[in-house]
KEZARO-225969 format. One record per atom (N, C-alpha, C): residue number from 1; residue in one letter; chain; atom name; x, y, z. Coordinates in steps of 0.05 Angstrom, whole numbers, plus 5000, padded with zeros to 4 digits. Example, Ala and Ser with C-alpha at 12.3 -4.5 7.8 and 13.67 -1.06 7.14 Angstrom:
REM KEZARO-225969
1 A A N 5264 4886 5156
1 A A CA 5246 4910 5156
1 A A C 5264 4934 5156
2 S A N 5257 4955 5142
2 S A CA 5273 4979 5143
2 S A C 5258 5001 5157
//
This chain:
REM KEZARO-225969
1 X A N 5017 4974 5000
1 X A CA 5002 5000 4998
1 X A C 5018 5025 5000
2 X A N 5008 5044 4985
2 X A CA 5026 5067 4987
2 X A C 5008 5090 4997
3 X A N 5022 5110 5011
3 X A CA 5007 5130 5027
3 X A C 5011 5157 5009
4 X A N 4990 5175 5009
4 X A CA 4985 5199 4998
4 X A C 4972 5220 5012
5 X A N 4969 5246 5005
5 X A CA 4953 5264 5013
5 X A C 4949 5285 4990
6 X A N 4933 5305 4995
6 X A CA 4923 5324 4974
6 X A C 4937 5353 4981
7 X A N 4950 5365 4961
7 X A CA 4960 5390 4964
7 X A C 4936 5409 4967
8 X A N 4941 5429 4986
8 X A CA 4921 5448 4990
8 X A C 4916 5471 4971
9 X A N 4935 5469 4955
9 X A CA 4931 5494 4930
9 X A C 4922 5482 4907
10 X A N 4934 5460 4898
10 X A CA 4927 5454 4871
10 X A C 4911 5427 4870
11 X A N 4909 5416 4894
11 X A CA 4892 5390 4900
11 X A C 4899 5367 4881
12 X A N 4927 5366 4881
12 X A CA 4939 5343 4865
12 X A C 4946 5325 4887
13 X A N 4952 5299 4881
13 X A CA 4961 5281 4899
13 X A C 4992 5278 4903
14 X A N 4996 5282 4928
14 X A CA 5025 5280 4938
14 X A C 5032 5250 4949
15 X A N 5051 5236 4937
15 X A CA 5058 5212 4949
15 X A C 5079 5214 4968
16 X A N 5073 5200 4991
16 X A CA 5093 5199 5010
16 X A C 5109 5178 5012
17 X A N 5139 5187 5018
17 X A CA 5161 5166 5020
17 X A C 5161 5149 5042
18 X A N 5150 5160 5066
18 X A CA 5145 5146 5093
18 X A C 5126 5122 5089
19 X A N 5132 5106 5103
19 X A CA 5114 5075 5105
19 X A C 5108 5073 5128
20 X A N 5081 5062 5132
20 X A CA 5070 5054 5157
20 X A C 5046 5038 5153
21 X A N 5038 5021 5170
21 X A CA 5014 5003 5165
21 X A C 4991 5014 5181
22 X A N 4992 5034 5200
22 X A CA 4971 5043 5213
22 X A C 4977 5074 5217
23 X A N 4957 5089 5222
23 X A CA 4957 5119 5224
23 X A C 4973 5119 5252
24 X A N 4967 5102 5270
24 X A CA 4985 5106 5296
24 X A C 5012 5099 5298
25 X A N 5019 5077 5277
25 X A CA 5048 5076 5273
25 X A C 5061 5099 5264
26 X A N 5045 5112 5240
26 X A CA 5058 5133 5225
26 X A C 5061 5158 5246
27 X A N 5042 5161 5263
27 X A CA 5045 5184 5284
27 X A C 5066 5178 5302
28 X A N 5072 5154 5309
28 X A CA 5092 5147 5330
28 X A C 5120 5148 5314
29 X A N 5123 5142 5290
29 X A CA 5148 5143 5275
29 X A C 5154 5173 5264
30 X A N 5138 5189 5256
30 X A CA 5139 5213 5242
30 X A C 5126 5237 5251
31 X A N 5110 5235 5275
31 X A CA 5096 5259 5286
31 X A C 5070 5259 5279
32 X A N 5055 5280 5295
32 X A CA 5024 5282 5288
32 X A C 5028 5297 5260
33 X A N 5040 5322 5256
33 X A CA 5039 5330 5231
33 X A C 5063 5328 5214
34 X A N 5061 5330 5187
34 X A CA 5088 5321 5170
34 X A C 5086 5346 5149
35 X A N 5106 5355 5148
35 X A CA 5112 5379 5127
35 X A C 5121 5369 5098
36 X A N 5107 5373 5080
36 X A CA 5110 5361 5054
36 X A C 5111 5385 5028
37 X A N 5125 5383 5008
37 X A CA 5123 5398 4988
37 X A C 5114 5384 4962
38 X A N 5096 5402 4953
38 X A CA 5084 5388 4928
38 X A C 5099 5389 4906
39 X A N 5103 5370 4889
39 X A CA 5120 5367 4867
39 X A C 5102 5383 4844
40 X A N 5078 5389 4842
40 X A CA 5067 5402 4819
40 X A C 5066 5431 4820
41 X A N 5058 5444 4844
41 X A CA 5060 5469 4847
41 X A C 5083 5482 4868
42 X A N 5093 5464 4880
42 X A CA 5118 5474 4895
42 X A C 5107 5487 4919
43 X A N 5085 5485 4931
43 X A CA 5072 5497 4954
43 X A C 5083 5475 4981
44 X A N 5086 5485 5002
44 X A CA 5094 5473 5025
44 X A C 5064 5469 5039
45 X A N 5063 5442 5047
45 X A CA 5042 5435 5062
45 X A C 5046 5423 5091
46 X A N 5030 5429 5109
46 X A CA 5034 5419 5136
46 X A C 5005 5402 5138
47 X A N 5009 5375 5139
47 X A CA 4987 5358 5137
47 X A C 4984 5339 5165
48 X A N 4963 5341 5176
48 X A CA 4959 5326 5201
48 X A C 4955 5294 5192
49 X A N 4960 5274 5210
49 X A CA 4959 5250 5202
49 X A C 4934 5235 5190
50 X A N 4908 5252 5201
50 X A CA 4886 5244 5190
50 X A C 4885 5252 5165
51 X A N 4899 5271 5150
51 X A CA 4896 5278 5126
51 X A C 4908 5261 5105
52 X A N 4925 5235 5115
52 X A CA 4941 5217 5098
52 X A C 4921 5192 5094
53 X A N 4925 5185 5068
53 X A CA 4906 5165 5061
53 X A C 4922 5140 5044
54 X A N 4911 5120 5043
54 X A CA 4924 5096 5032
54 X A C 4914 5088 5007
55 X A N 4928 5076 4986
55 X A CA 4918 5067 4959
55 X A C 4935 5039 4956
56 X A N 4920 5023 4940
56 X A CA 4933 4997 4935
56 X A C 4956 4998 4915
57 X A N 4976 4985 4919
57 X A CA 4998 4981 4899
57 X A C 4987 4957 4877
58 X A N 4980 4965 4854
58 X A CA 4973 4942 4836
58 X A C 4996 4930 4825
59 X A N 5019 4942 4826
59 X A CA 5045 4931 4815
59 X A C 5050 4905 4827
60 X A N 5046 4898 4852
60 X A CA 5052 4878 4865
60 X A C 5035 4859 4867
61 X A N 5007 4865 4863
61 X A CA 4984 4843 4856
61 X A C 4990 4830 4827
62 X A N 4998 4850 4806
62 X A CA 5004 4839 4781
62 X A C 5026 4823 4782
63 X A N 5046 4831 4795
63 X A CA 5077 4814 4796
63 X A C 5065 4787 4808
64 X A N 5052 4783 4831
64 X A CA 5039 4761 4845
64 X A C 5023 4742 4825
65 X A N 5007 4756 4812
65 X A CA 4991 4745 4795
65 X A C 5004 4723 4771
66 X A N 5026 4741 4759
66 X A CA 5043 4730 4743
66 X A C 5058 4706 4750
67 X A N 5067 4710 4774
67 X A CA 5081 4688 4787
67 X A C 5061 4661 4790
68 X A N 5041 4666 4803
68 X A CA 5021 4646 4806
68 X A C 5011 4632 4780
69 X A N 5009 4648 4761
69 X A CA 5000 4637 4736
69 X A C 5022 4615 4722
70 X A N 5048 4626 4729
70 X A CA 5068 4607 4717
70 X A C 5074 4584 4736
71 X A N 5069 4588 4766
71 X A CA 5074 4565 4783
71 X A C 5048 4546 4776
72 X A N 5025 4555 4771
72 X A CA 5000 4538 4771
72 X A C 5006 4524 4740
73 X A N 5014 4536 4720
73 X A CA 5019 4520 4700
73 X A C 5040 4499 4699
74 X A N 5061 4502 4711
74 X A CA 5080 4484 4716
74 X A C 5072 4458 4738
75 X A N 5058 4465 4758
75 X A CA 5051 4446 4775
75 X A C 5027 4428 4766
76 X A N 5013 4442 4748
76 X A CA 4988 4429 4736
76 X A C 5000 4402 4722
77 X A N 5023 4405 4709
77 X A CA 5036 4384 4694
77 X A C 5053 4368 4711
78 X A N 5059 4377 4732
78 X A CA 5076 4362 4752
78 X A C 5058 4344 4769
79 X A N 5042 4355 4784
79 X A CA 5025 4343 4806
79 X A C 4996 4341 4802
80 X A N 4990 4352 4776
80 X A CA 4959 4354 4771
80 X A C 4944 4375 4778
81 X A N 4920 4371 4781
81 X A CA 4897 4393 4784
81 X A C 4901 4407 4807
82 X A N 4917 4397 4832
82 X A CA 4920 4413 4854
82 X A C 4939 4438 4848
83 X A N 4951 4438 4827
83 X A CA 4969 4458 4821
83 X A C 4954 4483 4814
84 X A N 4930 4483 4809
84 X A CA 4915 4504 4801
84 X A C 4909 4522 4825
85 X A N 4909 4513 4845
85 X A CA 4905 4524 4873
85 X A C 4921 4549 4873
86 X A N 4946 4548 4866
86 X A CA 4965 4572 4864
86 X A C 4953 4601 4852
87 X A N 4929 4593 4833
87 X A CA 4919 4620 4820
87 X A C 4906 4633 4841
88 X A N 4900 4624 4866
88 X A CA 4885 4638 4887
88 X A C 4904 4660 4899
89 X A N 4930 4655 4900
89 X A CA 4952 4671 4913
89 X A C 4946 4699 4906
90 X A N 4943 4708 4882
90 X A CA 4940 4740 4881
90 X A C 4913 4750 4889
91 X A N 4890 4733 4890
91 X A CA 4863 4739 4904
91 X A C 4869 4743 4933
92 X A N 4884 4725 4946
92 X A CA 4888 4726 4978
92 X A C 4905 4752 4984
93 X A N 4926 4756 4963
93 X A CA 4942 4779 4967
93 X A C 4926 4806 4968
94 X A N 4906 4807 4943
94 X A CA 4892 4834 4941
94 X A C 4873 4834 4962
95 X A N 4859 4813 4973
95 X A CA 4839 4820 4994
95 X A C 4854 4825 5020
96 X A N 4873 4816 5027
96 X A CA 4895 4825 5049
96 X A C 4904 4852 5047
97 X A N 4912 4861 5023
97 X A CA 4920 4891 5021
97 X A C 4895 4906 5024
98 X A N 4875 4900 5010
98 X A CA 4854 4919 5014
98 X A C 4842 4920 5045
99 X A N 4839 4900 5058
99 X A CA 4833 4901 5084
99 X A C 4853 4919 5100
100 X A N 4879 4921 5098
100 X A CA 4897 4938 5110
100 X A C 4891 4966 5097
101 X A N 4885 4969 5075
101 X A CA 4879 4998 5064
101 X A C 4855 5007 5079
102 X A N 4833 4994 5078
102 X A CA 4809 5002 5095
102 X A C 4813 5006 5124
103 X A N 4827 4990 5138
103 X A CA 4836 4995 5165
103 X A C 4853 5023 5168
104 X A N 4869 5027 5150
104 X A CA 4888 5052 5153
104 X A C 4868 5074 5147
105 X A N 4849 5074 5127
105 X A CA 4833 5097 5121
105 X A C 4812 5102 5139
106 X A N 4801 5084 5154
106 X A CA 4781 5089 5173
106 X A C 4788 5097 5201
107 X A N 4815 5093 5209
107 X A CA 4823 5101 5235
107 X A C 4830 5130 5233
108 X A N 4827 5140 5256
108 X A CA 4831 5172 5258
108 X A C 4845 5174 5283
109 X A N 4866 5195 5287
109 X A CA 4880 5200 5310
109 X A C 4869 5224 5323
110 X A N 4863 5222 5349
110 X A CA 4850 5248 5363
110 X A C 4867 5272 5359
111 X A N 4859 5297 5353
111 X A CA 4876 5319 5350
111 X A C 4881 5331 5379
112 X A N 4904 5338 5387
112 X A CA 4909 5355 5410
112 X A C 4901 5383 5411
113 X A N 4892 5389 5433
113 X A CA 4883 5418 5436
113 X A C 4909 5438 5441
114 X A N 4910 5458 5423
114 X A CA 4935 5478 5428
114 X A C 4931 5499 5448
//
């Protein structure tokens, strides 16, 4: 999963280099607010952790699908019909990734009073 936020002035997505599986982990590692520069318009943005969202990385799903198709074909000729089970690997990866993304996007960090 990749993390992103939206620029305050041009409303384009800003991809974050930081990685975290939950917003709580992101807050613990990088702080409650993060300073970002928009690559499109050059504006400096300060974003709260709640304004960071996750998207799926389809690249890894496609890679796993390709590998599982090759393994399925190979194992089908070696051990028979049970080799087709490997086709389900990208489906399981996609469901797991989507579950993580939904959990990240639904969670919210309480804001501190200043």
